C-alpha positions as CSV (number, residue, x, y, z in Angstrom):
1,M,-29.0,15.3,19.5
2,G,-32.2,14.0,18.3
3,K,-31.7,9.9,18.8
4,T,-30.0,8.2,21.6
5,Y,-27.6,4.9,21.3
6,D,-27.2,2.3,23.1
7,A,-23.2,1.9,21.4
8,F,-20.5,3.5,20.2
9,L,-17.6,2.5,18.1
10,L,-15.3,4.9,17.9
11,D,-11.9,4.9,16.0
12,L,-8.4,6.2,17.1
13,D,-5.5,9.0,16.0
14,G,-7.1,11.9,15.8
15,T,-10.0,10.9,17.5
16,V,-9.3,10.0,21.3
17,Y,-5.6,11.3,21.5
18,R,-3.3,13.3,18.6
19,G,0.2,11.4,18.2
20,K,1.5,11.2,21.7
21,E,-1.2,13.8,23.0
22,R,-4.9,13.0,24.3
23,I,-7.5,14.6,23.4
24,P,-9.2,16.2,27.1
25,E,-12.7,16.4,25.3
26,A,-12.3,12.9,23.9
27,V,-11.0,10.7,27.6
28,D,-14.0,12.9,29.3
29,F,-16.3,11.9,26.6
30,V,-15.2,7.8,27.1
31,K,-15.3,8.5,31.1
32,T,-19.2,9.4,30.4
33,L,-20.5,7.1,28.4
34,K,-18.8,4.2,31.0
35,E,-20.8,5.9,33.3
36,K,-23.8,5.2,32.5
37,G,-23.1,2.0,31.2
38,L,-23.0,2.6,27.4
39,R,-20.8,-0.1,25.6
40,Y,-18.5,1.2,23.5
41,L,-15.2,-0.5,21.9
42,F,-12.2,0.9,19.7
43,V,-12.1,-0.2,16.7
44,T,-8.4,0.8,14.8
45,N,-6.7,0.1,11.0
46,N,-3.6,-0.3,13.3
47,S,-2.1,-3.8,12.5
48,T,1.4,-3.2,14.5
49,R,-0.3,-3.6,17.7
50,T,-1.3,-6.1,20.1
51,K,-5.2,-4.9,22.0
52,E,-3.2,-5.0,25.1
53,A,-0.7,-2.0,24.2
54,V,-3.7,-0.2,22.7
55,A,-5.7,-0.4,25.9
56,E,-2.2,-0.3,27.9
57,Q,-2.0,3.4,26.2
58,L,-5.5,4.8,25.9
59,S,-5.5,3.5,30.1
60,G,-2.2,6.2,30.3
61,F,-4.2,8.6,28.9
62,G,-7.4,8.4,31.8
63,I,-9.4,6.2,29.6
64,P,-11.4,3.2,30.9
65,C,-9.9,0.1,29.0
66,T,-9.3,-3.0,28.5
67,A,-7.7,-5.0,26.1
68,N,-12.0,-6.9,25.3
69,D,-12.6,-2.7,24.9
70,V,-10.4,-3.0,21.4
71,L,-10.5,-4.2,17.8
72,T,-7.2,-4.0,15.8
73,T,-7.3,-5.1,11.7
74,S,-5.2,-7.6,13.2
75,I,-7.9,-9.0,15.3
76,A,-10.3,-8.8,13.0
77,T,-8.2,-10.2,9.5
78,A,-7.6,-13.0,11.7
79,S,-11.1,-14.0,12.2
80,Y,-12.6,-13.2,9.2
81,I,-9.9,-16.5,8.0
82,K,-10.7,-18.2,10.6
83,S,-14.7,-18.3,9.6
84,Q,-14.0,-18.5,5.8
85,K,-11.6,-22.1,6.4
86,E,-11.3,-23.4,10.2
87,N,-7.4,-24.7,10.4
88,A,-6.4,-22.4,7.8
89,S,-2.4,-21.6,7.1
90,V,-1.3,-18.5,6.0
91,Y,1.8,-16.5,5.3
92,Y,1.4,-13.5,7.1
93,I,4.0,-10.7,7.0
94,G,2.9,-7.8,9.5
95,E,4.2,-6.9,13.6
96,D,3.8,-7.2,17.4
97,G,-0.7,-7.6,16.5
98,L,-0.8,-9.7,13.4
99,K,1.5,-12.2,14.6
100,Q,-0.4,-12.1,18.1
101,A,-4.1,-12.3,16.6
102,M,-3.1,-15.3,13.9
103,E,-2.2,-17.5,17.2
104,L,-5.1,-16.6,18.8
105,E,-7.4,-18.0,16.3
106,N,-4.8,-20.9,16.7
107,L,-3.7,-20.3,12.0
108,R,-0.7,-22.3,11.1
109,Y,2.2,-19.6,10.0
110,E,3.5,-21.4,6.4
111,E,5.6,-19.8,4.1
112,N,5.3,-23.0,1.4
113,H,1.7,-23.3,-0.6
114,P,-0.1,-21.0,2.3
115,D,-3.9,-21.1,1.2
116,Y,-3.4,-17.4,2.6
117,V,-1.8,-14.3,2.4
118,A,-2.0,-11.9,5.1
119,F,-0.4,-8.5,4.6
120,G,-0.4,-6.0,7.9
121,M,1.7,-2.9,7.6
122,D,5.5,-3.9,8.3
123,R,7.7,-1.7,9.1
124,Q,10.9,-3.7,8.7
125,I,9.9,-5.4,4.7
126,T,12.2,-7.0,3.0
127,Y,12.3,-8.1,-0.9
128,E,12.4,-11.7,0.0
129,K,8.6,-11.4,2.2
130,Y,7.1,-9.9,-1.1
131,A,8.6,-12.4,-3.5
132,K,6.8,-15.7,-1.0
133,A,3.5,-13.2,-0.5
134,C,4.0,-13.0,-4.2
135,L,4.5,-16.8,-5.2
136,A,1.9,-17.8,-2.9
137,V,-0.8,-15.4,-4.9
138,R,0.5,-16.5,-7.5
139,A,0.0,-20.1,-6.5
140,G,-3.5,-19.8,-5.8
141,A,-3.8,-18.8,-1.9
142,K,-6.4,-16.3,-1.3
143,F,-5.2,-12.8,-0.3
144,V,-6.5,-10.4,2.5
145,S,-4.5,-7.6,4.0
146,T,-5.7,-5.3,7.0
147,N,-6.2,-2.2,5.6
148,P,-6.4,-0.1,2.6
149,D,-4.8,3.2,4.2
150,V,-2.5,4.4,1.7
151,A,-0.6,7.5,4.3
152,L,0.5,7.4,8.2
153,P,0.6,11.1,9.1
154,N,3.1,11.1,12.4
155,E,6.2,13.6,13.1
156,R,7.8,13.4,10.1
157,G,4.8,13.5,7.8
158,L,3.2,11.7,5.5
159,M,4.9,7.3,5.7
160,P,3.5,5.2,3.5
161,G,0.3,3.4,4.8
162,N,-0.5,-0.9,4.4
163,G,-2.3,0.5,1.5
164,S,0.5,1.4,-0.2
165,L,2.7,-1.4,0.3
166,T,0.5,-3.9,-0.5
167,S,-0.2,-2.4,-3.3
168,V,3.8,-4.3,-4.4
169,I,1.9,-7.8,-4.5
170,S,-1.3,-6.8,-5.9
171,V,1.0,-4.6,-9.0
172,S,3.0,-8.1,-9.1
173,T,0.8,-10.7,-8.9
174,G,-2.6,-8.8,-10.7
175,V,-4.4,-10.1,-7.7
176,A,-6.8,-7.4,-5.4
177,P,-6.9,-8.4,-2.3
178,V,-10.2,-8.2,0.5
179,F,-9.5,-5.1,3.0
180,I,-10.2,-6.1,6.4
181,G,-10.3,-2.7,8.1
182,K,-12.2,0.3,7.5
183,P,-14.1,1.6,5.2
184,E,-14.9,-2.1,4.5
185,P,-18.0,-3.3,6.5
186,I,-16.4,-6.4,7.1
187,I,-14.7,-4.4,10.2
188,I,-17.5,-3.1,11.1
189,E,-19.7,-6.1,11.9
190,L,-16.8,-8.0,13.7
191,A,-16.8,-4.9,16.1
192,L,-21.4,-5.0,16.0
193,K,-21.2,-8.9,16.8
194,K,-18.6,-8.3,19.6
195,I,-19.9,-5.2,21.4
196,G,-23.7,-7.5,20.7
197,T,-25.5,-4.4,19.2
198,S,-27.3,-3.4,16.1
199,K,-26.8,-1.3,13.3
200,E,-29.5,1.5,13.9
201,R,-28.5,2.0,17.7
202,T,-25.6,2.2,17.2
203,L,-22.6,5.3,15.9
204,M,-19.2,5.5,14.4
205,I,-17.3,7.4,15.6
206,G,-13.8,9.4,14.0
207,D,-12.1,12.1,12.4
208,N,-10.9,10.7,9.2
209,Y,-13.8,10.6,6.4
210,D,-12.7,8.6,3.9
211,T,-11.7,5.4,6.6
212,D,-14.4,5.8,9.7
213,I,-16.9,7.9,8.4
214,M,-17.4,6.2,5.2
215,A,-17.2,2.3,7.3
216,G,-20.7,3.6,9.2
217,I,-21.6,4.4,5.8
218,R,-21.1,1.6,3.6
219,S,-22.3,-0.9,6.8
220,G,-25.8,1.4,7.5
221,L,-24.6,3.2,11.1
222,D,-25.2,6.6,11.7
223,S,-21.9,8.3,12.2
224,L,-20.0,11.1,13.7
225,I,-17.0,12.8,12.0
226,V,-15.1,15.2,15.0
227,L,-13.1,17.9,12.8
228,T,-9.9,17.1,16.0
229,G,-7.8,15.1,12.6
230,V,-7.3,14.3,9.4
231,T,-11.0,15.7,7.4
232,S,-10.4,19.5,7.4
233,E,-14.4,21.6,7.9
234,Q,-13.4,22.6,4.1
235,A,-13.1,18.9,3.6
236,L,-15.8,17.4,5.2
237,K,-17.8,20.1,2.4
238,M,-17.1,18.8,-0.5
239,K,-18.6,15.9,0.2
240,S,-21.5,14.1,-1.8
241,V,-23.0,11.5,1.7
242,Q,-22.8,13.7,4.8
243,P,-22.0,12.1,8.4
244,T,-25.2,12.0,10.4
245,Y,-23.7,14.4,12.6
246,A,-20.5,16.7,12.6
247,L,-18.8,18.0,15.6
248,H,-15.6,20.2,16.3
249,S,-15.2,18.6,19.6
250,L,-17.0,15.4,21.2
251,S,-17.9,18.0,24.3
252,E,-20.4,18.7,22.4
253,W,-22.6,15.3,22.5
254,Q,-25.0,15.4,24.4
255,F,-26.6,12.9,26.1
């Protein structure tokens, strides 16, 4: 491809698997990275699952992966809050992934007068959870959200994503959150720190132009879009800023 890279940041759904089906070319690609001793990190906007659950799924697909090879938006969100305030109290809304990430950073759960409100995908969201979040933000709590994805594809079609749910608090309070996940550079900066490599020697790989590729572009990384998921070849042609590489399959990548 004309340039060699030391490390690779890989999206998950649409890039290495589609729903419950693995993408064989992507599995072989990651195996080759492992064999060549190249570093890689799976970077996902999914905040609901723990890093162990993600690693277990990937291992089940035959992809060499440990929990340490996974960076979720929940992990990034907890890390961001801790970097801003060491012993922050947080009212967080989310599922297992966010709860575990907060606990691992020793961030205190607090419903009344928290320092931060952290919002992650919650498929059991209630009016009362929203009410507590809005009251806390109005009272001065800093507002963060794991990711801005407005829609989630599944077998039923496009479902409401975390960005859509987050917007309820934004609309009610007039306060926009700090988004952590792709396409924001915050999660990419953390990924680079975790993997221990430079922007110049790292490639961002994903299937979604608006999240994965824009994360690379906005963070100063070379990017590779693989046309196996969200963004079609036709849609890609309409974008004013193109990724560094575009492939129909990761089997086309030349090491």
